[in-house]
C-alpha positions as CSV (number, residue, x, y, z in Angstrom):
1,M,80.1,-10.9,29.0
2,T,77.0,-9.6,27.2
3,S,75.5,-11.9,24.7
4,P,74.9,-10.3,21.2
5,S,71.2,-9.5,20.5
6,V,69.5,-9.7,17.3
7,R,70.6,-6.6,15.2
8,P,67.5,-4.5,14.5
9,I,66.9,-2.8,11.1
10,R,68.7,0.4,10.9
11,L,66.1,3.0,9.9
12,S,68.4,5.5,8.5
13,L,70.0,2.7,6.1
14,L,66.6,1.6,5.2
15,I,65.5,4.8,4.0
16,L,68.6,5.4,2.2
17,S,68.3,2.0,0.5
18,Y,64.8,3.0,-0.6
19,F,66.2,6.2,-2.2
20,A,69.1,4.2,-3.7
21,F,66.6,1.8,-5.4
22,I,64.6,4.7,-6.8
23,S,67.9,6.3,-8.2
24,L,68.8,2.9,-9.7
25,G,65.8,2.9,-11.8
26,L,65.9,6.5,-12.8
27,P,68.5,6.2,-15.6
28,D,66.6,3.2,-17.2
29,G,63.6,5.5,-17.7
30,L,65.6,8.4,-19.2
31,L,67.1,6.9,-22.5
32,G,63.6,6.0,-24.2
33,V,62.4,9.6,-24.1
34,A,65.7,11.3,-24.6
35,W,67.0,9.1,-27.5
36,P,65.4,10.8,-30.4
37,S,66.7,14.1,-29.3
38,I,70.1,12.5,-28.8
39,A,70.0,11.0,-32.1
40,G,69.0,14.2,-33.9
41,D,71.7,16.3,-32.0
42,F,74.5,13.9,-32.9
43,G,73.2,12.9,-36.3
44,V,73.2,9.3,-35.8
45,A,70.6,6.6,-36.8
46,T,67.9,5.4,-34.5
47,E,69.5,1.9,-34.3
48,A,72.8,3.4,-32.9
49,V,71.2,3.2,-29.4
50,G,72.3,-0.4,-29.4
51,L,76.0,0.7,-28.8
52,L,74.9,2.3,-25.6
53,L,72.8,-0.7,-24.6
54,I,75.6,-3.1,-25.2
55,A,78.1,-1.0,-23.5
56,A,75.9,-0.6,-20.4
57,T,75.0,-4.3,-20.3
58,T,78.7,-5.4,-20.6
59,G,79.7,-3.0,-17.6
60,Y,76.6,-4.1,-15.6
61,F,77.4,-7.9,-16.0
62,I,81.0,-7.5,-15.0
63,S,80.6,-5.3,-12.1
64,S,77.6,-7.1,-10.9
65,V,79.4,-10.5,-10.8
66,A,82.6,-8.8,-9.5
67,A,80.7,-7.1,-6.5
68,G,79.8,-10.3,-5.0
69,F,83.5,-11.2,-4.6
70,T,84.5,-7.5,-3.7
71,I,82.1,-7.2,-0.8
72,A,84.2,-9.4,1.5
73,R,87.2,-7.4,0.7
74,V,86.1,-3.7,1.0
75,G,82.7,-4.0,2.5
76,V,79.3,-3.0,1.3
77,G,79.5,0.6,2.4
78,W,82.6,1.4,0.3
79,L,81.3,-0.6,-2.7
80,L,78.0,1.5,-2.7
81,A,79.7,4.8,-2.1
82,F,82.1,4.5,-4.9
83,S,79.7,2.7,-7.4
84,T,77.1,5.4,-6.8
85,A,79.9,8.2,-7.5
86,A,80.7,6.3,-10.8
87,A,77.0,6.3,-11.9
88,S,76.8,10.0,-11.1
89,A,80.0,10.6,-13.1
90,A,78.7,8.5,-16.0
91,L,75.4,10.4,-16.2
92,A,77.2,13.7,-15.9
93,G,79.3,12.6,-18.9
94,Y,76.2,12.0,-20.9
95,A,75.1,15.5,-20.1
96,F,78.3,17.1,-21.3
97,S,79.4,14.6,-24.2
98,P,80.3,16.7,-27.3
99,A,79.7,13.7,-29.5
100,Y,78.0,10.3,-29.5
101,A,81.2,8.3,-29.6
102,V,82.1,9.9,-26.1
103,M,78.7,8.7,-24.7
104,V,79.5,5.1,-25.3
105,P,82.5,4.6,-22.8
106,F,80.2,6.7,-20.3
107,A,77.6,4.0,-20.8
108,L,80.1,1.4,-19.9
109,L,80.9,3.4,-16.8
110,A,77.2,3.6,-15.9
111,G,76.8,-0.1,-16.3
112,F,79.7,-0.6,-14.0
113,G,78.1,1.6,-11.3
114,G,74.5,0.3,-11.6
115,G,75.7,-3.3,-11.6
116,A,77.7,-2.9,-8.5
117,I,74.9,-0.8,-6.8
118,D,72.3,-3.5,-7.6
119,S,74.4,-6.4,-6.4
120,G,75.7,-4.6,-3.2
121,L,72.2,-3.3,-2.1
122,N,70.6,-6.8,-2.9
123,A,73.3,-8.5,-0.9
124,Y,72.8,-6.2,2.1
125,A,69.1,-6.2,2.0
126,A,68.9,-9.9,1.7
127,A,70.7,-10.3,5.1
128,A,69.5,-7.3,6.8
129,F,65.8,-6.3,5.9
130,G,63.7,-9.2,5.5
131,A,61.0,-10.3,2.9
132,K,58.6,-7.3,3.3
133,H,61.3,-4.7,2.7
134,M,63.0,-6.8,-0.2
135,N,59.7,-6.7,-2.0
136,W,59.1,-2.9,-1.3
137,L,62.7,-2.0,-2.3
138,H,62.2,-3.6,-5.6
139,A,58.9,-1.8,-5.9
140,F,60.6,1.6,-5.5
141,F,63.0,0.5,-8.3
142,G,60.0,0.4,-10.5
143,L,58.9,3.7,-9.1
144,G,62.3,5.1,-10.3
145,V,61.8,3.6,-13.7
146,A,58.4,5.5,-14.0
147,I,59.9,8.8,-12.7
148,G,62.7,8.9,-15.1
149,P,60.5,9.5,-18.2
150,L,58.6,12.2,-16.4
151,I,61.9,14.2,-15.6
152,M,63.2,13.9,-19.2
153,T,59.7,14.8,-20.7
154,A,59.4,17.8,-18.4
155,V,62.9,19.2,-19.3
156,I,62.5,18.6,-23.1
157,S,59.0,19.9,-23.2
158,G,60.2,22.9,-21.1
159,G,63.0,23.7,-23.8
160,L,65.8,22.8,-21.7
161,G,67.0,19.9,-23.7
162,W,67.8,16.3,-22.9
163,R,71.3,17.1,-21.4
164,W,69.3,18.8,-18.3
165,G,67.5,15.6,-17.7
166,Y,70.7,13.6,-17.3
167,G,72.2,16.4,-15.3
168,I,69.3,16.5,-12.8
169,V,69.6,12.8,-12.2
170,A,73.4,12.9,-12.0
171,S,73.1,15.6,-9.2
172,A,70.7,13.3,-7.4
173,Q,73.1,10.4,-7.7
174,A,75.9,12.6,-6.4
175,C,73.9,13.5,-3.4
176,L,73.2,9.7,-2.8
177,A,76.9,9.0,-3.1
178,L,77.8,11.6,-0.5
179,A,75.1,10.0,1.8
180,F,76.8,6.6,1.1
181,F,80.3,8.1,2.0
182,L,79.0,9.6,5.2
183,T,77.4,6.3,6.4
184,V,80.1,3.9,4.9
185,R,80.9,2.2,8.2
186,R,77.2,1.8,9.4
187,W,76.7,-0.8,6.4
188,V,77.6,-3.9,8.6
189,R,75.4,-6.9,8.7
190,H,74.9,-9.0,11.7
191,G,77.8,-11.4,12.0
192,E,80.3,-8.9,10.4
193,V,82.6,-6.3,11.8
194,S,83.2,-2.9,10.2
195,R,86.7,-2.2,8.8
196,P,89.0,-1.7,10.8
197,A,87.6,-4.4,13.1
198,P,87.0,-3.1,16.7
199,D,88.5,-4.7,19.8
200,P,86.6,-7.8,21.1
201,E,85.0,-6.0,24.0
202,V,84.4,-2.5,22.4
203,A,80.8,-1.5,22.0
204,V,79.8,-0.5,18.5
205,P,76.7,1.5,17.6
206,V,73.7,-0.2,16.2
207,G,71.1,2.4,15.0
208,D,70.4,4.5,18.0
209,A,71.2,2.0,20.6
210,V,74.6,0.4,21.4
211,A,75.4,-3.4,21.2
212,T,78.4,-5.1,22.4
213,A,80.6,-6.5,19.6
214,V,81.7,-9.7,21.7
215,A,81.2,-12.8,19.7
216,V,80.6,-11.1,16.5
217,K,83.1,-12.6,14.0
218,P,83.5,-12.2,10.3
219,A,81.8,-14.7,8.0
220,T,83.7,-17.8,7.2
221,K,86.1,-17.3,4.4
222,V,85.8,-19.5,1.4
223,R,87.6,-19.7,-1.8
224,T,86.3,-18.4,-5.0
225,R,86.6,-21.8,-6.7
226,E,84.5,-23.4,-3.8
227,T,81.6,-21.1,-4.7
228,L,81.9,-21.6,-8.4
229,A,81.9,-25.4,-7.9
230,L,78.4,-25.4,-6.4
231,P,75.5,-26.5,-8.8
232,A,73.1,-24.5,-6.6
233,V,74.9,-21.3,-7.4
234,W,74.8,-21.9,-11.3
235,L,71.2,-23.1,-11.2
236,G,70.2,-19.8,-9.3
237,V,72.1,-17.8,-12.0
238,L,69.8,-19.5,-14.7
239,A,66.8,-19.0,-12.6
240,F,67.5,-15.3,-12.4
241,A,68.4,-15.1,-16.1
242,V,65.1,-16.7,-17.1
243,Y,63.0,-14.9,-14.6
244,V,64.0,-11.3,-15.9
245,A,63.7,-12.6,-19.5
246,V,60.0,-13.3,-18.7
247,E,59.5,-9.8,-17.0
248,A,61.3,-7.8,-19.6
249,G,60.1,-9.9,-22.6
250,A,56.3,-9.5,-21.6
251,G,56.8,-5.7,-21.0
252,L,58.8,-5.3,-24.2
253,W,56.7,-7.2,-26.7
254,A,53.1,-6.9,-25.3
255,F,52.4,-3.8,-27.2
256,L,53.3,-5.7,-30.4
257,L,51.1,-8.6,-29.6
258,L,48.1,-6.6,-28.7
259,T,48.3,-4.4,-31.8
260,E,49.3,-7.0,-34.4
261,S,47.7,-10.2,-33.1
262,R,44.8,-9.2,-31.0
263,G,43.5,-6.1,-32.9
264,V,43.8,-3.6,-30.0
265,S,44.4,0.1,-30.9
266,A,47.8,1.7,-30.2
267,T,46.4,3.9,-27.3
268,V,44.7,1.0,-25.5
269,A,47.6,-1.2,-26.1
270,G,49.9,1.4,-24.5
271,L,47.4,1.6,-21.5
272,C,47.6,-2.2,-21.2
273,V,51.4,-2.3,-21.0
274,S,51.3,0.4,-18.3
275,L,48.8,-1.8,-16.5
276,Y,51.3,-4.7,-16.8
277,W,54.1,-2.5,-15.1
278,G,51.6,-1.2,-12.8
279,M,50.7,-4.8,-11.6
280,L,54.4,-5.4,-11.0
281,F,54.5,-2.4,-8.8
282,V,51.4,-3.1,-6.8
283,G,52.2,-6.8,-6.5
284,R,55.5,-6.0,-4.7
285,V,53.8,-3.7,-2.3
286,V,51.1,-6.0,-1.5
287,Q,53.1,-9.4,-1.4
288,G,55.7,-7.5,0.6
289,V,53.2,-7.5,3.5
290,A,52.1,-11.1,2.7
291,S,55.6,-12.4,2.8
292,E,55.9,-11.3,6.5
293,R,52.7,-13.3,7.5
294,F,53.2,-16.3,5.3
295,D,56.2,-18.4,4.4
296,P,58.3,-16.6,1.6
297,K,59.3,-19.9,0.1
298,K,55.7,-20.8,-0.4
299,I,54.9,-17.4,-1.8
300,L,57.7,-17.8,-4.2
301,V,56.6,-21.2,-5.6
302,G,53.0,-19.8,-5.9
303,S,54.2,-16.9,-7.7
304,L,56.4,-19.1,-10.2
305,F,53.1,-21.1,-11.0
306,G,51.2,-17.9,-11.3
307,M,53.6,-16.7,-14.0
308,A,53.0,-19.9,-15.9
309,A,49.3,-19.6,-15.6
310,G,49.4,-15.9,-16.8
311,S,51.7,-16.9,-19.7
312,L,49.2,-19.7,-20.8
313,L,46.5,-17.0,-20.8
314,V,48.5,-15.0,-23.1
315,A,49.4,-17.8,-25.3
316,L,45.8,-18.8,-26.0
317,P,44.3,-17.2,-29.1
318,L,41.2,-15.9,-27.5
319,H,39.7,-12.3,-26.9
320,A,42.1,-9.5,-26.3
321,A,40.6,-9.1,-22.7
322,V,42.0,-12.5,-21.9
323,T,45.4,-11.6,-23.1
324,V,45.5,-8.4,-21.1
325,F,44.3,-10.4,-18.1
326,G,47.0,-12.8,-18.6
327,L,49.6,-9.9,-18.7
328,A,48.1,-8.5,-15.5
329,V,48.3,-12.0,-13.9
330,I,52.1,-12.4,-15.0
331,G,52.9,-8.9,-13.6
332,F,51.2,-9.6,-10.2
333,A,52.7,-13.0,-9.9
334,A,56.2,-11.8,-11.0
335,A,56.2,-9.1,-8.5
336,P,57.9,-11.0,-5.5
337,V,60.2,-13.5,-7.5
338,F,63.2,-11.3,-7.9
339,P,63.4,-10.0,-4.3
340,L,62.4,-13.5,-2.8
341,L,64.8,-15.4,-5.0
342,T,67.4,-13.0,-3.7
343,L,66.4,-13.3,-0.1
344,T,66.5,-17.1,-0.2
345,T,69.9,-17.4,-1.9
346,A,71.7,-18.1,1.4
347,D,69.2,-21.1,2.1
348,R,70.4,-22.7,-1.2
349,V,74.1,-22.0,-1.3
350,G,75.0,-21.3,2.4
351,Q,75.6,-17.8,4.0
352,A,79.3,-18.1,3.3
353,H,78.8,-18.1,-0.4
354,A,75.7,-15.8,-0.6
355,D,77.3,-12.5,-1.4
356,R,79.2,-14.2,-4.4
357,A,76.2,-16.0,-5.5
358,I,73.9,-12.9,-5.3
359,G,76.5,-10.9,-7.5
360,M,76.4,-13.8,-10.1
361,Q,72.6,-13.9,-10.1
362,I,72.3,-10.2,-10.7
363,G,74.8,-10.6,-13.7
364,G,72.8,-13.6,-15.0
365,A,69.6,-11.4,-14.7
366,G,71.3,-8.5,-16.7
367,L,72.2,-10.9,-19.6
368,G,68.9,-12.8,-19.4
369,G,67.0,-9.5,-19.6
370,S,68.8,-8.2,-22.6
371,L,69.7,-11.3,-24.6
372,I,66.5,-13.5,-24.3
373,P,64.0,-10.8,-25.0
374,A,66.1,-9.9,-28.2
375,G,65.9,-13.6,-29.2
376,I,62.1,-13.4,-28.7
377,G,62.0,-10.6,-31.1
378,I,63.6,-12.7,-33.7
379,L,61.2,-15.4,-33.2
380,L,58.2,-12.9,-33.4
381,S,59.5,-11.5,-36.7
382,E,59.7,-15.1,-37.9
383,F,56.4,-16.6,-36.7
384,G,54.3,-13.6,-35.9
385,A,53.5,-11.6,-32.7
386,G,51.1,-14.3,-31.4
387,A,54.1,-16.4,-30.6
388,L,54.8,-14.3,-27.6
389,G,52.7,-16.4,-25.3
390,T,54.3,-19.6,-26.3
391,C,57.7,-18.1,-25.6
392,L,56.5,-17.0,-22.2
393,V,55.0,-20.5,-21.3
394,I,58.3,-22.2,-22.2
395,L,60.3,-19.8,-20.2
396,S,58.0,-20.0,-17.2
397,I,58.4,-23.8,-17.2
398,L,62.1,-23.5,-17.4
399,L,62.1,-21.0,-14.5
400,I,60.1,-23.5,-12.3
401,A,62.5,-26.3,-13.3
402,F,65.7,-24.3,-12.5
403,Y,64.3,-23.2,-9.1
404,A,63.3,-26.7,-8.2
405,A,66.7,-28.1,-9.4
406,A,68.5,-25.2,-7.3
407,T,66.5,-26.0,-4.2
408,K,67.2,-29.6,-4.5
409,A,70.9,-29.0,-5.0
410,K,71.0,-26.7,-2.0
411,V,74.1,-26.7,0.3
412,P,73.5,-28.7,3.6
413,A,73.4,-26.3,6.6
């Protein structure tokens, strides 16, 4: 009987995952550029965009949480295939919507698709790809967010209209969905079997090689209530919510802080915000390499304290250059936090609960990234843009506390 060897990374699935993360970011970059044209075509007010955001966030939260519980039933491959098809259909629905009211349910569908893709890919990558690729995958998500506005700007400036922008991205998503359907049975992680399960002594393909499926058993089944009863799961959800709140809050309100509180011109402030997002991308590429050479947990802890240090620099009422440097520090330090928090989920909650916990964490991230920055906006309108730094410091401290508590509450191996 051949003993099972360590399952290598499947290059084809890794490449497909990179394209998937790019496509996951593309829609996020479209709306900001397209919205003035959409509002003008449909004759709706500027603030009407809130309906789309609420619908998309609702769908994202529900599907990302549900995905963690669905993977065990249908498998990662089928989840990704159908979710990507749903995302493509939603974007096509945007392109062909005859009225704004028709776009809102498509936004809900887009949220359903995006949340399930995000949750499913993160759950698979955390078990199959390792720290370096987890960082790089999330870096490519940022690349997708950056490409989206370029696509929409090009089609609008070329006179084609905003519908073409959504149509192009919908077509890309459809191609990706087809790729997922064609590879659906290859999305099997070490310790799992594809559906239907092979006979105990049957060889199954692993990349270009063939490994024997002997002793490869499905993961231990646990009840949903057992997962929900773990404090480490809920502390992880809170950590993800607060992390994304810091990342999104800094990017959303930095322009206002620099122009209203630090005396920076609008042009320079815009470049500084781009620098912040650029440091997030660069940080994930650089720290993806570092996480292979050093302990990912130590990198994660150092990054959390780096975010707090950068937030403190932003909070200090000093020269604008200090504020910009603080934002750059936050961006670079925050870079590996999301992927490494995902990667280490199984260490905190146990492998049997990992998929469900990751789905719940992605859902918490979606809520935290939308609700908390909105709350920060209310505080800034009350106390001034200079209060952003204080908000970021408080959130960074909370993030460290939640992570420490989740680590302390980890499920014994």
